[in-house]
Structures are given as C-alpha cells and as structure tokens.
C-alpha positions in Angstrom: 10.6 -67.1 -77.5 11.6 -65.5 -74.4 14.5 -63.9 -76.2 12.2 -62.0 -78.2 10.1 -61.1 -75.8 13.2 -59.4 -73.9 14.3 -57.6 -76.8 10.6 -56.1 -77.5 10.2 -54.9 -73.8 12.9 -52.2 -74.3 13.1 -49.4 -71.9 11.5 -47.1 -74.2 8.8 -49.5 -75.1 7.7 -50.1 -71.4 7.8 -46.4 -70.9 5.1 -46.2 -73.6 3.2 -48.8 -72.3 3.1 -47.6 -68.9 1.9 -44.3 -70.0 -0.7 -45.9 -72.2 -1.9 -48.9 -69.9 -3.2 -46.2 -67.0 -5.0 -44.2 -69.3 -8.3 -46.8 -69.1 -8.2 -47.1 -65.3 -8.2 -43.4 -65.5 -10.8 -43.1 -67.8 -13.0 -45.6 -65.7 -12.2 -43.4 -62.5 -13.3 -40.2 -64.0 -16.0 -41.3 -66.2 -17.8 -44.1 -64.4 -16.4 -44.1 -60.9 -19.8 -46.1 -59.3 -19.5 -48.8 -62.1 -18.9 -52.2 -61.1 -15.7 -52.0 -63.3 -14.5 -49.5 -61.2 -15.0 -51.1 -58.0 -13.7 -54.4 -59.0 -10.9 -54.0 -61.4 -9.5 -50.1 -60.7 -9.9 -49.4 -57.0 -8.5 -53.1 -56.2 -5.3 -54.6 -56.3 -5.1 -55.5 -60.2 -3.7 -52.4 -61.6 -1.1 -52.6 -59.0 -0.1 -56.1 -59.6 0.5 -55.0 -63.2 2.5 -52.0 -62.2 4.3 -54.1 -59.8 5.2 -56.5 -62.7 6.7 -53.9 -64.7 8.9 -52.5 -61.6 9.8 -56.0 -61.1 10.9 -56.4 -64.6 12.8 -52.9 -64.3 14.5 -54.3 -61.6 15.5 -57.3 -62.9 17.0 -55.5 -66.0 18.6 -53.5 -63.9 20.6 -56.1 -62.4 21.6 -57.8 -65.5 23.3 -54.9 -67.0 24.8 -54.2 -63.6 23.3 -51.3 -62.1 24.7 -49.9 -58.7 21.7 -49.8 -56.6 23.9 -48.7 -53.8 24.3 -45.5 -55.8 20.5 -44.8 -55.4 20.9 -43.6 -51.8 23.0 -40.8 -53.2 19.7 -39.2 -54.1 19.4 -37.9 -50.2 22.7 -36.2 -50.7 21.4 -32.8 -53.1 20.2 -32.3 -56.3 23.1 -32.9 -58.3 23.3 -36.4 -57.3 19.3 -36.7 -58.0 20.0 -35.5 -61.5 22.7 -37.8 -61.9 20.5 -40.7 -61.3 17.7 -39.2 -63.6 20.5 -39.4 -66.1 20.1 -43.4 -66.3 16.8 -44.5 -67.9 16.7 -47.6 -66.4 16.5 -45.1 -63.1 13.8 -42.9 -64.9 11.8 -45.4 -65.9 11.7 -47.2 -62.5 10.7 -43.4 -60.8 8.2 -43.2 -63.1 6.6 -46.5 -62.9 6.4 -45.4 -59.2 4.7 -42.2 -59.7 2.0 -43.5 -61.8 1.3 -46.2 -59.3 1.3 -43.5 -56.6 -1.1 -41.5 -58.7 -3.3 -44.4 -59.5 -3.7 -45.3 -55.8 -4.4 -42.2 -54.6 -7.1 -41.5 -57.4 -8.8 -44.8 -56.5 -8.7 -43.8 -52.7 -10.3 -40.4 -53.6 -13.2 -42.2 -56.0 -14.2 -44.7 -52.8 -13.6 -42.0 -50.3 -15.7 -39.5 -52.4 -18.4 -42.2 -52.5 -19.0 -42.4 -48.4 -19.7 -39.0 -48.8 -21.9 -38.7 -51.7 -19.7 -36.1 -53.4 -20.8 -35.3 -57.0 -19.1 -37.3 -59.6 -18.8 -34.6 -62.4 -17.1 -32.6 -59.2 -14.9 -35.2 -58.5 -13.4 -35.3 -62.0 -11.8 -31.8 -61.4 -9.5 -33.1 -58.7 -9.2 -36.8 -60.4 -7.8 -35.1 -63.7 -5.4 -32.9 -61.8 -4.4 -36.0 -59.8 -3.6 -37.9 -62.9 -1.5 -34.9 -64.2 0.1 -33.7 -61.1 -0.8 -35.7 -57.9 -0.3 -33.8 -54.9 -2.6 -30.8 -56.5 -5.0 -32.8 -57.0 -5.3 -34.5 -53.7 -5.3 -30.8 -52.3 -8.2 -30.1 -54.5 -9.8 -33.3 -53.2 -9.3 -32.4 -49.7 -10.8 -28.9 -49.9 -14.0 -30.3 -51.9 -14.1 -32.9 -49.0 -14.3 -30.6 -46.1 -17.5 -29.0 -47.6 -19.2 -32.3 -48.2 -18.0 -34.0 -44.8 -18.8 -30.7 -43.0 -15.6 -31.8 -40.8 -11.6 -31.4 -41.0 -10.9 -34.6 -40.0 -7.6 -35.9 -41.3 -8.1 -39.3 -39.3 -10.9 -41.9 -40.1 
C-alpha cells in the first residue's frame, strides 16, 4: 500500500495538489476574512503544517534519488546556476512549495493586520488577490492602504 501511495504522489501530481490545495485557503481569506474558519484554520499553523509535510516529502524524494543538495548553494553564484537548478523538477517543486507557503503566510498576516485597523474587507480583496498571484506587489499595495487607515507610517509594531 505504501508503494502505491509513493507511486501516486509523483512530482507532477504534487504540483497539481499544491496549487489546488491552497485555493480554499485563499478563498476563505478573500471572501470570509472575519469568519471563525479563517481565524481558526487559515491564519493558524494548519496550512503550513500541510505545506511543510509536502516540503519534507519532496526533500525525502530528492534524497532517495540521490539529489546533490550541496549544488543548491550555487544559486548564489549567478543566474546561470539558478536556471540550472530550476531544470530539476524536484527543486522547482520545492521552490514552488516555498513560494506558495510564504504568499499564504503573508495573506494571513495581512488579514489579521487589516482587522486591527478596521480596513474594509472588499478593499482588502484587491491586495489579497494580487498577493496570491504576485506576492510582493500585493504586500506593497496593502502597505499603501494600511498607511491611510492607520494614519501613520510605522514599520515596527
């Protein structure tokens, strides 16, 4: 049975499940940011436990096939080395899981922070959708909105 599970969870299938799996969390963050479901499921550690499990599984698969983890440090040497790393589907899926988890964390933080300043949830849907698609720009847009609602420019709280 374990062999069947192992054969089912190929890198392509994992990539599909990662992308489909975060959509309900983002839907709840965007449409129901003040619900109990958002507060107790989405903005807690639960989604990150799931994504961490996927991350660990990909690391395990990488270890089994003999992936050269020391070569990962070459990504700091230039774009050619980085593009060489992205040729490997295991590394690419690992990177994508990392990206999706960080964007979801930022989205959850934005929802919690926006509730402190009573930012309109319809207005919040714009930076949340943009954060889902292209994280840093959504965070930047949220900071602009936050400055107007908080009436101050404070980077540390």
